[in-house]
N, C-alpha and C positions, 0 to 999 in steps of 0.2 A: 492638485489635491490640497485642501486646507491644512493648516498646522494642527487644528484640533483633531482632524481625522487621523493624522499620523500619530498623535499621542494617545489615541484611544484604541488599544488592541482589544480584540474580543476575548472574553473569558473562556475557559474550557467549555466544550460542548455539554459536558455532564455536570456543570456547576450547580444547576438547580437541583438535580437529583442528589448530589453530595450534600448540599445544604439541607435538603429535606431529611436525609438520613441523620445528619448531625442534630437537627432540631428535634427529631424523635428522641434521641438520647438525652438531649437537654431537658425535654419535657418530662421524661421519666425521672431524671435527677431532681428537677424542680418539684415534682409531685412527692417524691420521697422526702425531700427537705421540708415541705409543708407538713407532711404527716409527722415527721420527727419533731418539728417545732411544736405541733399541737400536743404531742405527748409530753414534751419537756416543759412547755410554758403554760399549758392548761387551756381552758375553753375561751380565754380572752382573745385568741388569735382570730382575725377576721376571715374565717374560712370560706364564707360564701363569695366575697369579692375575689379572693385568691383562686377559687375554683372557676369562677367566670373568666378570669384572665387566662388560665391554663386551657380552658375549653376553646376560647377564641384563638389561641395560638395553635391548638390542634386542628381546628377547622381551617385556618389559614394554611397550615402545612399540608393538609389533604389536598387543598386546591393547588399548592405548589407542585406536588407530585403529579397531579392530573395534568398540569400545564407542562411539566418536564417531559411527559410522554408525547406531547403534541408539537413541540418546537424542536428544531434541529440545533439551533444556536441562540442562546439567550444573549441579550444585549447587556452592556456594562451598566446601563441605567437600571435595568430590571434587577440585576444582582445587587446593586446598591440599595434599591428599595427593600429587597429581602433582608439584607443585613440591618438596615435602619429599623425595620419592623422588630427584629430581634432585640435591638437596643431599647426600643420603646416598651416591649414586653418585660424585659429585665427591669427597666425603670419602674414600671407599674408594680411588679412583685416586690421590689425593694421599698417602694413607697408604703406598701401595706405591711412591711416587716422591719421597720426601724430606720429606713432611709440610709443615709451615709454611715450610720453606726453599724449596719449589717456587714459582717466580714466578707460577704459574697459580692461586694461591689467590684472586686477585681475581675469578675466575669465580664465586665465591660471591655476588657482587653481582647476577648475571644473574637468578636466580630471585627474589631480593628485589625487584628492579626490576619484574619481570613481575607479581609479586603486588600491588605498589603500584598498578598500572594498572587492575586489575579486581577486586580482592578488598577486603573491608572492612578497616578499620584494624587491628583486633585480630588478623586472620589474618596480615597482613603482619608485625606485631610478633612473632607466634609463629614465623613462618618465619625472621625475623632472629635470634631467640634460638637457634633450632636451628642456623643457620649459624655464629653466634658460638661456640656450644658445640663444634661440630665443629672449628672453627679452634683453639680452646683445647686440645682433646684432641690435635690434630696437633702442637702445640708440644712435647708430652711424649712421645707415642707415634707412631712412624713408622718406616719402613724407609729407611735412608740411601741416597742415590743412589750407585751404584758408580762408581768412577773419578773422584770429585770431591774427596774428602778428600785433603789433602796437596798439592794443586795450586792454590795461592792465586790466581794470575793467571788460570789457565784457568777455575777455578771462578767467579771474579768475572765474567769475560767471558761465560760461559754464563748466569750469573744475570741479567746486564744484558740480553742478547738475549732471554732467557725473559720478563723483565718487559715488555719492549717488545712481544713477541708476544702475551703475555697481555692487555695493554692493548688492542691492536688487535682481538683476537678478542672481548674483552668489549664494547668499543664497537660493533663491527659487529653482534654479536648483539642488543644492546639496541636499536640504531637500526633494525635490520631488523624486529624484532618490534613495536617501539613505533610505527613509521610505519604498518605494516599494521593494527595494533590501532586507531590513531587514525582511519584511514579507515573501519574497521568501526564505530567508535563514532559518527562523524559521519553515516554512512549510517543507523545506528539512530536517531539523533536526528531526521533528516529523515523517516524512516518514522513515528516517534512524533508529530511535528508534523503530518504529513498525516493520521494517524489521529485526532488531537485535532480537527483542522479538520472532518474528515468526521463525527465524533461530534456536533460543534456543529451542522452542517447537518442531520443526522438528527434532532437534538433539535428544531430549528425546524420540520422537516417533520412531526414527530409532533404538535407543538403545533397546526399548521395542520390536520392530519387530525382531531385531537380537536375542534377548533373546528368543522370542517365537519360532523362527525357530529352534534354537538349542535345546530348550526343546522338540519340536515336534519330532525331530530326536532321542533324547535320551529316550523318553518315549515309543518308539515302542516296544522294547524288553521286558521291565517290564510289559506292558499291555498284550502282547501275553502270557507271563508266567502266569500272574494273571488270564487271561481268561481260560487258560488250567486247572489251579488248581480249578477254580470255577466250570468248567464242571465236573472234577473228583469228587469234593465234592458233587455236585448235584447227580451224579450217585451213590455215596456211601450212601447217605442219603435217596434216593428215597423210599426205603422200610422201613427202621428202624425209620426215623424221617422225615415225609412229610413236617413239618413246616420248618425245617432246609433246606430241599431240595428246598422249594419255595424261601427262602431267597437267597440260592446259585444261583437259576435261575435268580432272579432279579439282583443279583450282576453281573452275566454273561451278562445280557442285558445292564446294565449300562456301563460295560467295552466295550461292542461292540459299544455303542454310542461314547465312548471316542475314540476308534480306528477309527470310521468313521469320527469324527471331525478332527482328526490329518491327516487322508488320504485326506480329502477335503482341509485342510490347505496346505498340501504339493502340491496338484495338482493345487491349485489356486495361489501359490507363483509366483510372477512375471508376472501374467496373469490377473491382475485386475486393469487396468488403470481407471482413472476417466471416467465415462460413459461407463463402460464395460458391462452393462446389456442390457435388452430390455425395451422399453417404454411400460408402462401400464397405464390405467386410474387411477387417484389418489385414487378414492373411492374403486375400486376393489383391488388395491395394498395394501391399508391400512387394508381392511377387512381380506385379506389373511394373512397379516403379523401378525395381532393381533390373528387370529385363530391359526396360527402356533406357536406363542409364548405361548398361553394358553395350547396347546397340549404338548409342551415341558415341561412346568411347572407342568403339571397334575393339572391345576387349572381352575376354571370357566372362561369363556371368559369375559373380562371386557367390560362394556358398551362403545360403540363407537358412538360418535355424529359427523355427517358430515354436513358441510354447504358450499354451493357454487353452481353455475349454473351447469346444466348437459347438455351435457356430461362433465365429469370432465376432467381437463387438464392432459396431459400425464406426468408421472414421470418415472424416471429410476429405474428399479428393480435391483439396484446395491447391491451386496452381503455385502460390507462393510457398506453401509448405513443402510441396514436392521439389521445387527449385532449391529450397534450403537444404533438404536432405541430399539432393544431388550435388550441391557444392561441397558438403562434407565428404561424400563418396569421392569426389574429384580430388580433394586434399589427400585422402587416404591412398588413392591410386597413384598420385604423383609421388608420395613418400615411399611407397613400396609396390611397384607394379606387379600384378599377379598374385599378391599376398593380402588381399582385402577379404574380410569376412563380415557378414552382417547377421545379427541376432535380434530377435524381437520377442517380447512376452507381454501378456495381459492377464496374468494369472489371478491378480487380486480384483479384477473387474473394475478398478477405479482409474488405473493409469496404463498407458501404452509406453513401454520402455523399449527403446531401440539402441543397439550398440553397433558402432562401426569400428572394426579393429584393423590395425595395420601393423607391419613390421618395420616401419621407418625408424629414423633416428630419434623420434619423440620431440618433446619440447623442454627446454630448460626452464628454470623457475621464473625468470623475468619474461621470457617469451610466453609462457603459459598465463601469466598474469595479464599480459597485454592482449593476447589472442581473444577475439570475440568482443572485447570491451571497446576497442577502437580499431579502425582500419589498420591492419598490420600484416605483413607477410614475411616469412622466412625464405621464400623462394626468389631467386634472381629474376627480376622482371615482373614479379607478382604485384597485383594491386592491393592485396590484403582485404578485399571486400567480402569474400565468400563466407568466412566464419563470422565476421561482424554482422552481415545481413542475416545469416542463419540464426544467430542469437536473437536478433530483433524479431524475426518472424515467429520463433518459438515462444517468445514472451507475449506476442499478440494472442496466442492461443492458450496462455496460462502455463506454458511449459518452461523448461530450462535445459541448458546444455552444460555438461561437465566434462572436463578433460582429465584423464588419469593415465598413469603409466601402465603398460601391458606387461604382465609377467613374461620374462624371456626376451623383452625388448619390443619397442614399438609404442603405439598410443591407442587408447580406447576413448572414443567420443561417445558419451552416454547422453541420449536424448530422452526426456520424460515429458509426456503429454497427458493432461487429465482427460479421461474419456467423457466426462460429463459435459465438456464444451461442445461435444458432437451430438448430445442428446436432443432429440426432437428436430434435427436438421436434415432429415431425409427428404431431399428436394429433387424434383425432376426437371432440372434446368435444361433449356435447349442448348446452352453453351457446352462446348466440349471441355470436360475437366479430366480427361484421361491422363494417367501417369506419364504419358509420353512427353507432356509438357515439362516434366522434370529434366528432361535431357536437353532442353533448349536454352 
């Protein structure tokens, strides 16, 4: 990348709109100043040329607003041209009203200050040179103000009042624009910081996904070998040691489940975009999900409390979403076996809220800050991926996960999903998106 490109940052996306609004204020002030001068100085003021300059500025500003609605990001050169136009308009007005003797010459500082806030340095120096040249020309060429020459005291008094008015107007315009621009820049910085944080999380998720894909490929052969050995062990022990044979049979079943999970992972790779399942009523989807999870865990089905108008709104039976909720249920069951509760509500019609409650030890402050933001586990031998992946999956759907202490001890994991992400996605896919996938 060239040096010039690195030194030319783009101005704010709403720069043209802000300049147009500021120019409307300037035009109103300039028109009022012309009328006041006409009343104070009499009919000798060149009213027709002044009106023509103001009309040209108004027409140019209308075009600026039209263009601001049609482009997403103005270039630095275009913003410089806009500010240069303002300098030339001000120079024309001053030429017709006394030139450099007009106390409103300090208004030349306004476009220079605006340029310094969001244009590269060389653009600001270019605009400053243009304003300085215009000022210098006004020292030599201008139309004298009528009714001022020959009236020393009156002329001096008018000049002092004009200087004060010019200062107030200049200060107000710079403060008005600079404060709004500052808010815009701070908001832009916050958005950039959030985007950088999201990119970092996505990078971590991609690393985990790449590792999972490689692991699934590498585990195929060892699992096949282990399943074969388990089958032979079961056959060898079936008569001499029935208890050992039963254990070998259970081992073979669990190995088959592992193979099925890896097969499903390989089949679904690259084929599970956001919204890739079918729409189901939220209550039926949650009941089936909890039932499938309990069957996988060989545990009693946890109590499920549902609140909201019937029929329930549709949600997407997305495999990754079900796996994320299943991981959170796993964490709750590991923390307090037999004491897991699930509650869900959609009473406002906008969000689906799911709570997973347990009676475990909870999370300390540092652990709660790390959980979900990075792979972390408080369990011995845990990989720390469940809650991390659940956070990322919920974010894909526009949702969020929050951890809170449960009254009486334990932890409440609150999941919030916007229902509008499921609107219009009722699809009749051939692929199976049943909640049983959550248990794999």
